[in-house]
N, C-alpha and C positions, 0 to 999 in steps of 0.2 A: 577501591571504592572509598570515597570520602563520605563523611557523615553530612548530608545536606539537610537533615531534619530541622525544621523551623525556619529555614532561610527564605528570604523574600527575593523574588525576581520580577522583572518587568514582563518577561515572557517565559513560559514553560512549554517546551516542545515534547509531546508525548509520542515516542516512536523514533528510533534512530536509523531509519532507512534512508534512501536517496532523497525523498521529499523532506523528511525531518531535518536531516543534516544540511541540506542546501538552504532550507529556510533559516536554520540556526546560524549558518555562515553569513547570510545576508544581514541578519539582525545583529550579530556580533560586530560585523563591519560597520553597522550603523551605531555602534557604541551603546547598544542595549545590553542589559544584564540578562543572560539567557542560560537556561539549563535544559539539556536534552536528557530525558529519562527513557532508557531503552531496555527492553526485556531480553534482548539478545536472541530473538527468534525470527530472523528475516524470512520472508516467504520464499525467496529465491536461493536459500541455502543449499538445496540439492543440486543446483545447476553448477556446471563447471566454469561457466563464463557468462559475462554480461554482453549482450549483442545489441547493435543498433545505436550505440552511444559514441558519438563522434570523439575521436582522440583517445578513447579507452576501450576500443573494440576487443572483446574476448577477455577482458580483465576478470579474474576470479571475484565473485561477489564479496567475499570477506576482505580481500585486498582493497577493493574500492571503498568499502565502509570504513576500514581502518584509516585510509588516507583522508576521508572526509572528517572523521573524528579529530585527527591531528590538525586539520585546517581550522576547524571550529575552535579548538583549544588555543591555537596560535593567535587568534583574535580575542581571546579572553573569555570565550564561552565555556560552560561546564558541561561535561558529558558523564553521566553516571549510570550505573546498572541498577535496574529495579523494574517492578511491574506496578503500574497504577491500577488500583482496584476500585477506587471511588473518587469522585470529584464533587465538591460542594462549594457553595458561594458563601463568603463571610464578608459582608459589606462590599467594598470595592474589589476584594481579592477572591481568587479561587484557591481552595485548599485541596491539595492532591494527596490522598492517602495511598501509601505504598504497601505492598503485601507483607513487608517485613516490619511494619509498625512505624516507619518514618513518615514524615509529611513535609510537603513543600508548598509555599505560597507564591502566587503569581497574579499579575494584573490582567494578562491575556494568555490564551491558550492556542497553540497550534497542534492539532491532533493529526498524526500521520502514522497511525498504528497498523495500517494495511488491512489485510483480510486473511481468512482461512480458506483453503481449498478443501472442499468436501469431496473425497474421491469415491467412485463407485465401488461397491463390494464385489470385486472380481478377484479370485485367488491369484496371487502373484503380481497384481497390478501395483500395489503400494510399494513393494520392494524395488520396482523398476522406475518409479516416479522420478523424473528429472534426468533419466538416462535415455532409455528408448520408449518410455511412456511419457508423452509430451502433450502440450496443449496449444501453444502459440506458434503459428507458422513463421511469424517474423522473428521470434526468439530462437526457434529450433529448426526451421525449414532447411536452411543451408546445411546444417550438420547432418540431416537425414536425407539429403537430396539423393535421388535415383535409387532409393531403397523401397522395398514394398511396404506400403503404409495401410493400416487399418484405422478407420475412424469409428469409435464407439458412440452410438447415439445415446446422449444423456439429457438433452434438453432442446429448447427451441433454436439454438444456434448451431446445432450439430451438422445440419445439411450445409450451411454456409461454411463451416469449418472444413468439411470434406472438399467443397469446391475450391477453397483456398489451397489446401495441401496438394491438390492436383497440379498446382504451379511448380512444385518441387519434385514430384514423383510421377513417373509414367504409369504406375500401378497402384491405384487407390481403391480400396473396397470399403463400403459403408455397412456397418453391422447395426441392424435395427434394434438389437438387444431387447429391452423390455418396453420399448416404445412402438408405436404403430409403424407399419411399413410405409415409406413415402409413397404418395399417390399424386395424381394430377400434375400440376406444374413442378412440384418438387422432384418427382420421379423423372420428369422430362429433362429437367436441368441436370440432374445427376447423370442420366444417360448421355446427354449431349457432351458431357465432359469425359465420357468413358469410364464412369465410376459404377462398378457393379454393386448391387444391394444384396447383402447376405441376411436372410431372415433367421430368427431364432435367438433365444437368450444366450449370452456368453457366460460360460462357467469359469474359465480360468485361462491363464496364459501358459504357453509352452515355452520353457526357457532352457537354453543350452549354455555351453561354456562362453560363448561370445555375446549372449543376450537373448532376446525374444526370437523364437523360431516359428511360432504359430499362435493362433487363437482357437481355443477349444469351446465348442458349443455344448449346451446341456445334453444334446442327443449324441454326443461323442464325436461329432465331425470336427476335424482339425483343419483350419484354413491357414496355410502358410503365410506368415507376415514377419517382418523384421522390426516394425515400429507400430505402436498403437497411439493414436491421438485421441484425447478425451477433452470434453469441456466440463470441468468440475463446477459444481455449484459453489459460488463465492460468497462468503459471509463476512461483513465488516466486523473488525474487532472494536466494538464500541459500547459494550455492556456497561463499562464503568462511567459512562456519561448519563446514565438513566436518571440520577438524582437531579440533574440539571434540566430534565425534560427533553433531552436530545436522544433519539433512538434511531437505529437503522431501520429502513423500510424496504419493501420489495422494489427491486430495480424494474423500470418499465420494460426492459427487454426480457425479463424472466430468468436472468442468469444468476440471481442471488439477491443479497441485501447490500445496501449502501447508505451512507449518511448524506442526505441532500444538502446542496450548498449553491451559492451564487458562483458566477464565474471567477470571482476573486477568492473564493474559498470561505466566504462568510456564511455562517449558519444562521438558523432562526434564533439561536441563543446569543445575546449580545456578549461580545468579548471572546467568542469561540470561533476559530477558523479550522478548516480541515483541508488536507491536500493528499494527493497520492491515491493508492488503491482503496483507502477507506471510503472515498467518495467517487472515485473513478475506477471501477474494477478492471477495466481493460488497459489502463495506462502502463506502458513500459517504463523502464528506469529513467530514460531521458525526459519524457513528458511529466513523470512524477516529480523529478527534481525541479523542473521548470515551474510546476504548480506550487511547490514548496516556496520557491523564490517569490512568486506572485503573491501568495498569501502573506509572506513575511513583509513584503513592501507595504501591503495594505495595513498590516498590524502596526508597523512603524508609523505610517501616516496617521492612523487612528490615535496612537499615543501622542504624536505631535499636536494634533488638534486638541486633545484633552489638556495637555500642558499649556498650550497657547491660550485656551479659554480661561484657565486659572490665572495665568499671568495677566491677561487683560482685566479680569475682575479685580485682581490685586492692584493694578495700576490705577484703576478708577477710584480706589479708596486711598487717599494720601496718608492716612494714619496707619494703614496696615501694609502698604506696599512693600516697604523695606523689610519688615519681618517676614512677610509672605514670601518674598523673593529669596531671602536667606533660607527659609524653611524648604522651599522648592529645590534649591540647589543641594541642600543637605540630603533630602530624600533621594534625588537623582543620583548623588554620589554613592549613597548606600546601596541602591538598587544595582548600579553598575558594577559594584564589587560583590554582589550577592550576599549582603549582610542582612 
């Protein structure tokens, strides 16, 4: 870890996952001075592999991120360890305060800090998270195919989740847990897919040497299962943006909180873009990386427009054009070297 305290960059990327690193890669290739600040707590750390990513199918998450960090560095980008705890504006710049007392300055921000999965309080569940307690059928469905699957009702998307997992398993049971038992159209849809509803709160998981063997209800009943799917509440990691007036809000689907943004990643705060799970909770690695690149391209275009406007202004004033141009080049040179 190098000391980045007090350094000025054109763009600071907060979060070093797929979205952040891909955005930093594009910006570095655009000859922007970029720093990626990463706390080292990726959401997919418990997973054994990344899936649905063309050309890198099954790659371990840590290996993918290390490759990304090296690629960013190869183009002159900086990648540092640290946690941003607060962001404030000072004139044209943002000041990023890190938890260890350091600070970094940047003209633009790309926030890609992801989210936190809030898991249900069921004994044994947390310990199996990422193994045979799963959430996304497109991320884990193939790995648990043809095994007996239980879907734990946790929110408004749980019935939909059960219907999806039926694509990969011949035997899916829906545990209503602490929510109401599905009725009406929901019950009809589950029945049509051959999904049995199990009433009663779930107390714990039964775990053997090879993993989950069953789901125990509070009344003592054990229902044999090999896999448990859940839909955790997802909360954006965005508290450090509060002083800018940017806060996470409830997602329209009811699955948790997110930071709203335009399709390009631009937020309501000028100069701040977001990408990945912090604004799109359901995005897998591929779409998150793509969103990082999209936001990065818009950030670069925004900086180009600002630089061009200044150059036009300087050109119109013959007495200051030469000095303004020299000053502009000097500033750009310093920023590209992170000075």
